[in-house]
Rosetta silent file (secondary structure, phi, psi, omega in degrees, C-alpha in Angstrom):
SEQUENCE: XXXXXXXXXXXXXXXXXXXXXXXXXXXXXXXXXXXXXXXXXXXXXXXXXXXXXXXXXXXXXXXXXXXXXXXXXXXXXXXXXXXXXXXXXXXXXXXXXXXXXXXXXXXXXXXXXXXXXXXXXX
SCORE:     score description
SCORE:     0.000 S_00000001
   1 L     0.000  136.027 -179.065  -39.242  -28.943  -49.286 S_00000001
   2 L   -71.194  148.447 -177.499  -42.305  -29.458  -47.230 S_00000001
   3 H   -67.063  -28.547  178.647  -44.203  -26.350  -46.100 S_00000001
   4 H   -67.296  -39.055  176.469  -43.994  -27.353  -42.459 S_00000001
   5 H   -67.697  -35.184  179.848  -40.182  -27.408  -42.566 S_00000001
   6 H   -66.969  -37.359  177.658  -40.172  -24.054  -44.236 S_00000001
   7 H   -67.790  -37.607  178.009  -42.355  -22.518  -41.438 S_00000001
   8 H   -68.752  -38.562 -179.774  -40.055  -23.935  -38.799 S_00000001
   9 H   -62.801  -35.254 -175.604  -36.976  -22.625  -40.612 S_00000001
  10 L  -106.096   17.012 -178.973  -38.261  -19.056  -40.738 S_00000001
  11 L   -79.541  173.898 -179.710  -39.994  -19.032  -37.329 S_00000001
  12 H   -66.439  -31.250  179.173  -38.960  -16.854  -34.376 S_00000001
  13 H   -66.025  -35.244 -179.530  -37.188  -19.818  -32.708 S_00000001
  14 H   -70.357  -42.062  176.530  -34.867  -20.163  -35.703 S_00000001
  15 H   -61.381  -43.105  178.860  -34.070  -16.418  -35.614 S_00000001
  16 H   -61.029  -44.489 -179.492  -33.462  -16.605  -31.886 S_00000001
  17 H   -64.472  -43.605  177.217  -31.094  -19.576  -32.322 S_00000001
  18 H   -61.136  -42.183  177.460  -29.274  -17.837  -35.163 S_00000001
  19 H   -61.136  -43.740  177.620  -29.006  -14.645  -33.087 S_00000001
  20 H   -64.645  -41.427  178.248  -27.571  -16.571  -30.101 S_00000001
  21 H   -59.818  -50.394  179.771  -25.094  -18.307  -32.366 S_00000001
  22 H   -64.916  -38.163  175.488  -23.880  -15.047  -33.920 S_00000001
  23 H   -59.810  -43.311  177.789  -23.763  -13.372  -30.496 S_00000001
  24 H   -61.388  -39.135  179.773  -21.610  -16.242  -29.235 S_00000001
  25 H   -68.452  -38.828  179.398  -19.222  -15.838  -32.201 S_00000001
  26 H   -63.730  -46.999  179.142  -18.944  -12.120  -31.518 S_00000001
  27 H   -64.065  -41.359  178.359  -18.140  -12.674  -27.840 S_00000001
  28 H   -62.516  -43.041  177.099  -15.654  -15.436  -28.641 S_00000001
  29 H   -61.785  -42.869  177.929  -13.966  -13.157  -31.168 S_00000001
  30 H   -64.391  -35.814 -179.686  -13.743  -10.293  -28.656 S_00000001
  31 H   -69.420  -40.064  177.799  -12.199  -12.585  -26.068 S_00000001
  32 H   -63.005  -45.856  178.076   -9.579  -13.873  -28.573 S_00000001
  33 H   -56.537  -44.448  179.845   -8.820  -10.241  -29.570 S_00000001
  34 H   -62.798  -42.466  178.849   -8.409   -9.268  -25.861 S_00000001
  35 H   -66.804  -40.687  178.388   -6.019  -12.131  -25.149 S_00000001
  36 H   -67.098  -37.691  176.646   -3.909  -11.305  -28.216 S_00000001
  37 H   -66.446  -41.132  177.726   -3.789   -7.626  -27.235 S_00000001
  38 H   -60.683  -40.047  179.915   -2.719   -8.600  -23.696 S_00000001
  39 H   -65.656  -41.772 -179.263    0.053  -10.799  -25.048 S_00000001
  40 H   -64.956  -41.496 -177.502    1.261   -7.924  -27.334 S_00000001
  41 H   -69.802  -40.791 -178.850    1.246   -5.424  -24.432 S_00000001
  42 H   -66.433  -32.860  176.820    3.111   -7.867  -22.139 S_00000001
  43 H   -63.963  -31.030 -178.646    5.823   -8.394  -24.748 S_00000001
  44 H   -81.597  -14.802  178.458    6.525   -4.658  -24.782 S_00000001
  45 L   -68.970  152.092  175.844    6.947   -4.498  -21.015 S_00000001
  46 L   -67.424  159.225  177.785   10.496   -4.675  -19.561 S_00000001
  47 L   -67.307  157.511  176.578   11.699   -7.956  -18.217 S_00000001
  48 L   -67.087  150.680 -179.611   11.304   -8.880  -14.621 S_00000001
  49 L   -70.210  146.501  178.081   14.363   -8.110  -12.452 S_00000001
  50 L   -76.317  170.738 -177.985   16.861  -10.954  -12.076 S_00000001
  51 H   -59.808  -38.941  179.048   17.759  -12.410   -8.727 S_00000001
  52 H   -70.956  -16.406 -179.663   20.929  -10.256   -8.377 S_00000001
  53 H   -93.509   -3.465  179.658   18.895   -7.139   -9.113 S_00000001
  54 L   -70.688  150.822  176.332   16.447   -7.668   -6.240 S_00000001
  55 L   -60.002  147.501  177.180   16.686   -5.376   -3.159 S_00000001
  56 L  -122.572  166.543  176.476   18.820   -6.678   -0.312 S_00000001
  57 L   -69.557  145.962  175.602   18.984   -6.059    3.469 S_00000001
  58 L   -66.262  158.795 -178.552   21.200   -3.217    4.612 S_00000001
  59 L   -66.232  -18.088  177.861   24.503   -4.331    6.231 S_00000001
  60 L   -79.238   -7.873 -179.053   23.175   -3.130    9.575 S_00000001
  61 L    99.494 -177.164 -178.199   20.424   -5.773    9.375 S_00000001
  62 L   -71.388  154.156  174.173   16.705   -5.449    9.200 S_00000001
  63 L   -94.051  143.876 -177.242   14.926   -2.441   10.528 S_00000001
  64 L  -115.819  163.348  179.475   12.276   -2.785   13.129 S_00000001
  65 L   -76.414  151.880  176.866    9.315   -0.632   14.032 S_00000001
  66 L  -114.040  146.050  177.181    9.724    1.688   16.993 S_00000001
  67 L  -118.352  139.575 -179.794    7.060    2.472   19.489 S_00000001
  68 L  -152.156  157.358  178.669    6.837    5.648   21.428 S_00000001
  69 L   -90.419  130.566 -177.914    4.220    7.561   23.363 S_00000001
  70 E  -113.797  151.642  173.140    3.100   10.757   21.576 S_00000001
  71 E  -132.125  160.646 -176.352    1.244   13.774   22.933 S_00000001
  72 E   -62.353  139.680  173.816   -0.528   16.663   21.265 S_00000001
  73 L   -90.061  123.852 -177.637    1.653   19.488   20.036 S_00000001
  74 L   -67.410  143.314  178.242    0.188   22.812   21.229 S_00000001
  75 L   -79.119  126.830  177.174   -0.748   25.303   18.545 S_00000001
  76 L   -68.853  151.325 -178.921    1.334   28.486   18.913 S_00000001
  77 L   -93.483  145.022  174.743   -0.460   31.738   19.444 S_00000001
  78 L   -70.566  148.054  178.802   -0.092   34.733   17.136 S_00000001
  79 L   -56.080  -47.491  178.298    1.634   37.817   18.487 S_00000001
  80 L  -121.763  158.668 -176.185   -1.393   40.003   17.884 S_00000001
  81 L   -64.718  -29.595 -176.270   -5.000   39.040   17.488 S_00000001
  82 L   -83.529  -13.058  179.950   -5.079   40.391   13.881 S_00000001
  83 L   -76.475  149.524  175.103   -1.981   38.266   12.767 S_00000001
  84 L  -106.859  145.998  170.731   -2.436   34.952   10.974 S_00000001
  85 L   -91.001  137.125  177.926   -0.286   31.899   11.436 S_00000001
  86 L   -93.759  163.005 -173.785    1.098   30.401    8.298 S_00000001
  87 H   -62.607  -32.553  178.737    1.490   26.637    7.830 S_00000001
  88 H   -70.032  -18.038  177.190    5.273   26.753    8.371 S_00000001
  89 H   -81.684  -20.373 -175.537    4.714   28.431   11.703 S_00000001
  90 H   -81.858  -21.307 -178.495    2.464   25.601   12.918 S_00000001
  91 L    99.915  170.012 -175.462    5.160   22.879   12.665 S_00000001
  92 L   -82.297  -27.333 -174.393    5.360   19.614   10.805 S_00000001
  93 L  -136.127  156.525 -178.994    3.283   17.354   12.926 S_00000001
  94 L   -83.845   -7.201  178.338    0.293   17.526   15.236 S_00000001
  95 E  -129.073  164.495  176.464    2.072   15.475   17.888 S_00000001
  96 E  -138.444  162.726  179.644    5.412   15.377   19.655 S_00000001
  97 E   -64.978  135.145 -179.857    7.381   12.782   21.610 S_00000001
  98 L   -78.631  150.218  175.599    6.141   12.555   25.182 S_00000001
  99 L   -72.357  -35.156 -178.699    8.547   13.075   28.086 S_00000001
 100 L   -99.229  114.063 -175.662    7.000   10.066   29.864 S_00000001
 101 L  -100.013   17.809  178.272    7.417    6.944   27.709 S_00000001
 102 L   -84.392  139.049  174.542    5.608    4.476   30.005 S_00000001
 103 L   -66.214  136.956  179.671    2.577    2.737   28.655 S_00000001
 104 L   -77.680  141.895 -177.378   -0.593    3.626   30.351 S_00000001
 105 L  -119.080  161.424  173.505   -2.265    0.665   32.095 S_00000001
 106 L   -68.195  140.848  175.233   -5.731    0.013   33.390 S_00000001
 107 L   -68.051  152.803  177.400   -6.192    1.037   36.962 S_00000001
 108 L   -66.091  142.305 -179.240   -6.805   -1.715   39.477 S_00000001
 109 L    85.988   -4.274 -179.630  -10.452   -2.439   39.973 S_00000001
 110 L   -87.325  160.343 -177.244  -11.457   -1.117   36.559 S_00000001
 111 L   -82.622  -10.788 -175.907  -13.483   -3.225   34.201 S_00000001
 112 L    82.150 -142.786 -179.406  -11.300   -2.816   31.165 S_00000001
 113 L   -76.151  171.315 -176.909  -13.030   -2.597   27.853 S_00000001
 114 L   -66.186  134.652  177.456  -16.755   -2.573   27.405 S_00000001
 115 L    79.924   17.188 -177.797  -18.371   -5.975   28.001 S_00000001
 116 L   -77.028  -11.374  177.985  -15.398   -7.526   29.732 S_00000001
 117 L    85.890   -3.038  178.417  -17.553   -8.863   32.516 S_00000001
 118 L   -73.343  169.481 -179.434  -15.474   -7.164   35.265 S_00000001
 119 L   -71.166  -15.673 -177.818  -17.006   -5.366   38.189 S_00000001
 120 L    83.038 -169.644  178.323  -16.084   -1.946   36.813 S_00000001
 121 L   -72.830  125.169  179.346  -14.879    0.932   38.995 S_00000001
 122 L  -118.966    0.000    0.000  -15.903    0.320   42.600 S_00000001
């Protein structure tokens, strides 16, 4: 073997090429292992539900969203100033159903939202 070929074979470029090749093999092996692991895990999972096991609509038909106007629920006051209110005394929600269920509208002559180009309140 010629000395020039020997120097090229043991040079830094050869080590870098060999390192890249080994690194590629390691990454490819890790990917193959991950896919095989995923297949094994998926086989252990229960089967997907059949068509007759899927949820169905209730006999009354589909449910729709309801809209209502809500207003703040007043916080009750304690009997004495030294008493504390507990969570169950405050009630379940911070709002309650409003007596007036009409949607509020913009007043006539108002500009609407910011930047609408209207004249604004005059």
